[in-house]
C-alpha positions in Angstrom: 0.0 0.0 0.0 1.3 3.5 -0.9 2.3 5.6 2.1 0.5 8.9 2.5 0.6 11.7 5.1 -2.3 11.9 7.5 -2.9 14.0 10.7 -1.9 12.0 13.8 -5.5 11.3 14.9 -6.5 10.0 11.4 -3.3 7.9 11.3 -4.0 6.4 14.7 -7.6 5.6 13.7 -6.3 4.0 10.5 -3.9 1.8 12.5 -6.7 0.8 14.9 -9.1 0.0 12.0 -6.4 -2.1 10.2 -5.4 -3.9 13.4 -9.1 -4.5 14.3 -9.7 -6.2 11.0 -6.7 -8.5 11.4 -7.3 -9.3 15.1 -11.0 -10.0 14.4 -10.4 -13.0 12.2 -7.0 -14.4 13.2 -5.5 -15.6 16.5 -3.3 -13.0 18.3 -0.1 -14.9 17.6 -0.8 -14.8 13.9 -1.1 -11.1 13.7 2.2 -9.3 13.2 2.8 -5.6 13.6 4.7 -5.5 10.3 1.5 -6.6 8.5 -0.6 -4.0 10.3 1.9 -1.4 9.4 2.1 -2.5 5.8 -1.7 -2.7 5.3 -2.0 0.7 6.9 0.6 2.1 4.6 3.1 3.1 7.3 6.5 1.9 8.4 6.8 -0.4 11.4 8.7 2.5 13.2 5.7 4.8 12.6 3.3 2.2 14.0 5.5 1.9 17.1 5.3 5.7 17.6 1.6 5.3 18.2 1.7 1.9 19.9 4.9 0.7 21.7 3.9 -2.9 21.3 1.5 -5.3 19.7 -0.3 -5.6 23.1 -0.7 -1.9 23.3 -2.2 -1.8 19.8 -4.6 -4.7 20.8 -5.5 -2.9 24.0 -6.4 0.3 22.2 -8.5 -1.7 19.7 -10.3 -3.4 22.6 -10.8 -0.1 24.5 -12.3 1.5 21.4 -14.7 -1.5 21.0 -15.7 -1.4 24.6 -16.4 2.4 24.3 -18.4 1.8 21.2 -20.5 -0.9 22.8 -21.1 1.3 25.8 -22.3 4.1 23.5 -25.0 1.9 22.0 -26.0 0.4 25.4 -27.9 3.2 27.0 -30.6 2.5 29.6 -33.7 4.5 29.9 -35.3 4.0 33.4 -38.7 4.7 31.9 -38.5 1.8 29.5 -38.5 -1.9 30.1 -35.2 -2.9 31.6 -35.4 -6.4 30.2 -36.0 -5.2 26.7 -33.2 -2.7 26.9 -30.8 -5.3 28.3 -31.9 -7.7 25.6 -30.9 -5.1 22.9 -27.6 -4.5 24.7 -26.9 -8.2 24.9 -27.7 -8.5 21.1 -25.2 -5.7 20.4 -22.5 -7.4 22.4 -23.2 -10.8 20.7 -23.1 -9.2 17.3 -19.7 -7.7 18.1 -18.5 -11.0 19.6 -19.5 -13.0 16.4 -18.0 -10.4 14.0 -14.8 -10.1 16.1 -14.5 -13.7 17.4 -10.7 -13.8 17.6 -10.5 -10.4 19.3 -12.9 -11.4 22.0 -11.2 -14.8 22.5 -7.8 -13.1 22.7 -9.0 -10.6 25.3 -10.7 -13.2 27.4 -8.4 -16.2 27.0 -5.0 -15.4 25.5 -4.5 -12.1 27.3 -6.8 -12.9 30.2 -4.1 -12.3 32.7 -2.9 -9.0 31.2 -3.7 -6.1 33.6 -4.3 -3.6 30.8 -6.9 -5.9 29.1 -8.5 -6.8 32.4 -8.9 -3.1 33.3 -10.7 -2.5 30.0 -13.1 -5.4 30.7 -13.6 -4.4 34.3 -14.3 -0.8 33.4 -16.9 -1.8 30.8 -18.6 -4.2 33.3 -18.6 -1.6 36.0 -20.2 1.0 33.7 -22.9 -1.5 32.6 -23.6 -2.4 36.2 -23.8 1.3 37.2 -26.3 1.9 34.4 -28.4 -1.1 35.3 -28.4 -0.2 39.0 -29.5 3.3 38.3 -32.3 2.0 36.0 -33.6 -0.5 38.6 -34.3 2.5 40.9 -33.8 1.1 44.3 -32.0 2.3 47.4 -30.4 1.2 50.7 -30.0 -2.5 51.2 -32.0 -3.4 48.1 -29.5 -1.4 46.0 -26.6 -3.2 47.6 -28.2 -6.5 46.8 -29.0 -5.4 43.2 -25.4 -4.2 42.7 -23.9 -7.5 43.9 -26.4 -9.5 41.8 -25.8 -7.5 38.7 -22.0 -7.7 39.0 -22.3 -11.5 39.3 -24.8 -11.6 36.4 -22.4 -9.6 34.1 -19.5 -11.9 35.0 -21.8 -14.9 34.3 -22.8 -13.5 30.9 -19.2 -12.8 30.0 -18.0 -16.3 30.9 -20.9 -18.0 29.2 -20.6 -15.9 26.1 -16.9 -16.5 25.7 -17.4 -20.3 26.2 -20.2 -20.2 23.6 -18.0 -18.2 21.2 -15.1 -20.7 21.6 -17.2 -23.9 21.4 -20.4 -22.9 19.6 -22.0 -26.0 20.9 -25.5 -24.5 21.2 -27.5 -21.8 19.4 -27.1 -18.1 19.9 -30.8 -17.9 20.8 -30.2 -20.3 23.6 -27.3 -18.2 24.9 -29.5 -15.1 24.8 -32.4 -16.9 26.6 -30.1 -18.3 29.3 -28.6 -14.9 30.0 -31.9 -13.0 30.0 -33.6 -15.8 32.1 -30.8 -15.5 34.7 -31.2 -11.8 34.9 -35.0 -12.0 35.2 -34.6 -14.6 38.0 -31.9 -12.5 39.8 -33.9 -9.3 39.6 -37.1 -11.0 40.8 -35.2 -11.9 44.0 -33.9 -8.4 44.8 
C-alpha cells in the first residue's frame, strides 16, 4: 500500500481499523505488527510511535470496541429494563460474532494482562452502574442489586466466551439463558 501523510488522529484511527480487521479473524499470535503497518501504509517504526507494542495496539482496539459498545447500550429507566438489556446483549453478541478472535484473545490469550482486564472491568462496572441506576432502588436493596448485577455480568461474559469458543449451542439459547438468569436475579432483589 502506498504511504500517505495523515494527521496524527487519522493515522492512529487507521492503524486501529487495520489492526481491528486483522485481530477479528486471526489468533493473536498470527497477527504481526509488520503486517498491520504494511496494510495501513506506514513503516513499522511509525506504528511503534503510536503503539509501543502489539499488546498496546490490541488494548487500544479493545478499549475502542468497549467504548463503542457502551455508546449503544444506554438504559432509559422509563422503559422496560429487560427489553433494553436484551438489545444491549444483542449488540454485544453481534460484536462477539463479528470479532471472534478479538474477544477470545482478550478473554483467554490475554486474560491475565492487567491492561486488558482493566478494560473489561471498566466496561462491566459501567454496565452495572447503568443497570443499578435504572432499577431505581436504594439502601439494602440497591446493595443486593449491585452485587447481583455484578455476578450476572460476569456470568454473561464467561458463558458468552465459552459459547464463542465452542459454539455447541445456538445463539438464541445463549441469549435466553442470559436473560432468564437476569430475570430470576432481579425478581429476587
